[in-house]
C-alpha positions, 0 to 999 in steps of 0.5 A, spaced: 212 667 952 213 663 945 208 659 941 207 652 943 207 646 937 208 639 937 214 638 933 212 631 931 207 634 926 213 636 922 215 629 921 208 625 921 205 630 916 208 629 908 211 636 906 213 639 912 220 637 913 226 640 909 232 636 909 236 642 909 233 646 914 236 646 921 233 647 927 225 648 928 222 647 921 219 653 917 213 649 916 211 647 923 204 648 924 201 652 930 194 652 932 189 657 934 182 657 937 177 659 931 175 666 935 182 668 933 179 670 927 174 675 930 180 681 930 182 679 923 174 679 920 172 686 923 178 690 925 178 695 919 185 696 920 186 688 917 184 685 911 182 677 911 182 674 904 178 667 904 180 663 898 176 657 900 172 655 907 179 652 909 184 657 906 186 664 906 191 670 908 191 675 913 194 682 912 196 686 918 197 694 918 204 695 917 209 699 921 213 704 917 218 704 923 220 696 922 221 691 917 216 686 919 212 681 915 205 684 914 201 678 912 201 670 913 197 665 910 192 661 915 188 654 914 182 651 918 182 644 919 176 639 920 176 640 927 175 648 926 182 650 929 186 655 925 193 653 923 199 657 921 206 656 919 211 658 925 216 661 920 210 666 917 208 668 924 215 669 927 216 674 922 210 679 924 210 685 929 211 683 936 204 686 938 201 681 933 205 675 935 203 677 942 195 677 940 196 670 936 200 667 942 194 669 947 190 664 942 195 659 941 192 652 943 195 645 943 196 641 936 191 636 934 196 633 929 190 635 923 192 640 918 187 637 912 185 643 909 185 647 902 191 651 906 195 645 906 194 643 899 195 650 896 201 651 901 204 644 900 202 642 893 201 649 890 193 649 888 192 656 889 185 659 888 182 667 887 180 670 894 172 670 895 170 677 894 163 676 896 166 674 903 170 680 904 164 685 902 160 682 908 166 683 913 166 690 910 159 692 913 161 691 920 168 694 919 165 700 916 159 701 921 165 701 926 168 706 923 162 711 922 160 710 929 167 712 931 167 718 926 159 720 926 156 716 932 152 712 927 152 705 925 152 705 917 149 698 917 143 695 921 146 688 921 151 686 927 157 682 926 156 675 924 159 668 927 165 666 925 162 659 923 157 663 919 162 667 915 166 660 913 159 658 911 159 664 906 165 661 903 162 655 901 156 658 898 160 663 894 166 659 892 161 654 888 157 659 884 154 657 877 150 661 873 145 656 869 140 661 867 137 668 868 134 666 874 141 664 878 143 671 877 137 675 879 137 671 885 144 673 887 142 681 885 136 680 890 141 678 895 146 683 894 141 689 894 138 686 901 145 686 904 148 692 901 143 697 900 136 695 904 141 694 910 143 701 910 141 705 916 137 710 913 135 713 920 142 714 922 144 717 915 139 722 916 141 724 923 148 725 921 146 729 915 141 733 918 146 735 924 151 737 919 146 742 915 146 738 909 139 738 906 135 732 904 130 732 899 124 729 899 124 722 897 132 721 898 133 714 900 139 709 902 143 710 896 142 718 895 143 719 903 150 715 903 152 719 897 151 725 901 154 722 907 160 721 902 160 727 899 158 732 904 161 729 911 167 725 908 169 730 902 170 725 897 168 728 890 169 722 886 163 718 884 166 712 888 159 710 890 157 708 882 157 701 883 152 701 888 147 704 883 149 699 878 147 694 883 140 697 884 139 698 877 140 691 875 136 689 881 130 693 878 132 689 871 131 683 875 125 685 879 121 688 873 119 687 866 121 693 861 127 694 864 132 692 859 135 699 858 137 699 866 141 692 864 144 695 858 146 701 861 150 697 867 153 693 862 156 699 858 158 702 865 161 696 867 165 696 860 162 689 858 160 687 851 152 687 850 153 679 850 157 678 856 155 672 860 151 672 867 158 669 870 162 675 867 157 680 869 156 678 876 164 677 877 165 684 875 159 687 879 162 684 885 169 686 884 167 694 883 163 693 889 168 691 893 173 696 890 168 701 893 167 698 900 175 698 900 175 705 898 170 707 903 174 703 909 180 707 907 177 714 907 174 712 914 180 710 917 184 716 914 178 721 917 178 717 924 186 717 925 185 725 923 179 726 928 
C-alpha cells in the first residue's frame, strides 16, 4: 500500500513545486482523517506540539536500530483534514507509515492553514505548552493504570475538536489586569490539582504500605506516590506547589507572602509582569509532567 495524493495539488498551490526536483515533489500534500491525531495526542510514547490550532509537529519514538526520521510537521485545513508532506512521512519508520496509510484520505485541494504559512513562508511560532499539559493528563493516567491499576486524573480523553479549540484559547492569552492571571491560575489548579484521583492515590499508597497522614490531600499524595512508588528523590513536583500557592494568593486576601515566595522560587524579579510569571509557571509545570511521563514509561517498560 502507498499514500494516495493528488499530484495536481503541487501545480495548483503556490510554493509546492520546485523546478530542480525530479519525480514526485517533496512538498506533495497528503491528507488524513482528523482522528489520525488521537494516537499522537494520547499515546505516552508520542509528543504532539501545537504551535497554533492549525499547525504542529509530531514526535515519534525513535528506533535505535534504524535511521528513520522521528518527527514531522502537520497542519489542519478548514475542512478539518490533517495534512503532511509526502517527503516527510516517507522517511518515517515503516510501522508509522503503515498507521498513517490506514488513515489516508483523498485530497480536497485545500491546505490553507498556519502549517502552510510556516512551512512555505517561514512564519514560525512557539509550541503551545498549555495544550501539551492537557494531553499529558491522559497519557499519565494511562501509564499509572498500566503500572499501578489506577488513573492519575479523573478526567477522560477530550475530543480532537476540544483540543484544537484549546489551541485557539491559549494562543491568544493577553494579561491586561491582575484578574486575568487569577482566572488562569484557578483554571490550572482545577485541571492539574483538583482533578487528581485522590481515592486512587490513597489505595495504591496504602496497598504498598505507605503511611498517609491525616490531612494529606491530592498534592501530598502525588508527592508520596512519586517518592515511594516511583522512587524519585528529586523534588520534581515543586511546580505544582508553586501553582497551588499562586492560587491561594489569587483566592484569598493577605497571601502576598505566597506570591513573593513563588516568584523567588521561579527565579523571577519581584516586579515581573503577570505574562512572564504565567509563562514561567506553565513552562516549569510542563517540565514536571514530561519528567513524570518519562519516568512512568521507564517503569512500565521494566515491569
